[in-house]
C-alpha positions, 0 to 999 in steps of 0.5 A: 447460521454464521454471524455475518448472516445474522446481521443487518445487511447494510451493517454487514456491508459497512463492516466488509468495506471497512475490512477491505479498506484496512487491507488496502492501507495495511498493504501501503504500510508494508510497502513504506516500512519494507515489511514483506510479511505485512504485504504478503498477508494482504494477498491470498496465497494464490493471488495474482499481480499485474503491476501495469507493465512492470510485473505480471505473475504471482503476488508472492513472486511480486512481493519477493521481487520488490522487497529488496528495492523498497528496503533500499529506498531512503524515503518512501511514502504512500497515500491512498485516496478515492477508495471505491469498494463494490460488494458483489456478494458476501465473498466477492468484492471489487475495489479501485483506489488511487495511490500517490507515492513519494520516493527519494531515489538514487541513480548514477550517484545522484539523489532525486525525489519522485512523485507518482500517481497510480490506480489499483484495481483489486478483486477481493475474496473472503475466504475463511472469514477474511478479505484479501486481494485475489487479483490486482491490476495497476494503471499508472496516471502520472509521474513527476521528478524533482531535485532533493530540496528537503529543508523542512519549510525553510526551518519553520517546521523544524529549525533543527531537523536532526532532532526529528523522529523520522520514519524508518523501515522494519523493525526500527519504525515507531509502529513496531515499537508499541 
């Protein structure tokens, strides 16, 4: 008898949903920190990725494709919300979540800020006692671009922004300095 089958089904459902939510959040940490290994561990090795018109194929090839670009982003920040996880069985689940992304990009020599909302639809499978994404599909909701106006609340947040500890890519970010 497995440990999960000896638990109260409602408790096991909560544990499964928490494990899936942690995969979703870990994926976004990997994107923000340009940590390809962390992103890759969110998928099963044979997973597929349909990125809503920008890519369709294996998740592994998708991670290889995006890693150079996310590593170049001066600022990249993802926030996850509206997470809904539906457990179909002890080894199959479906999730929907909203992903809001802020990015500072450069095109034609000019920096601009971009804010985007997308939804991720994932099929999760538990294999070898571990939940990971088996298939992902994305749907794009909206995008807003604006000029760079970073001034830290007109000085109210940080009168001298040069002293701020800033987020960084792997391995320089504080999360890798435990």
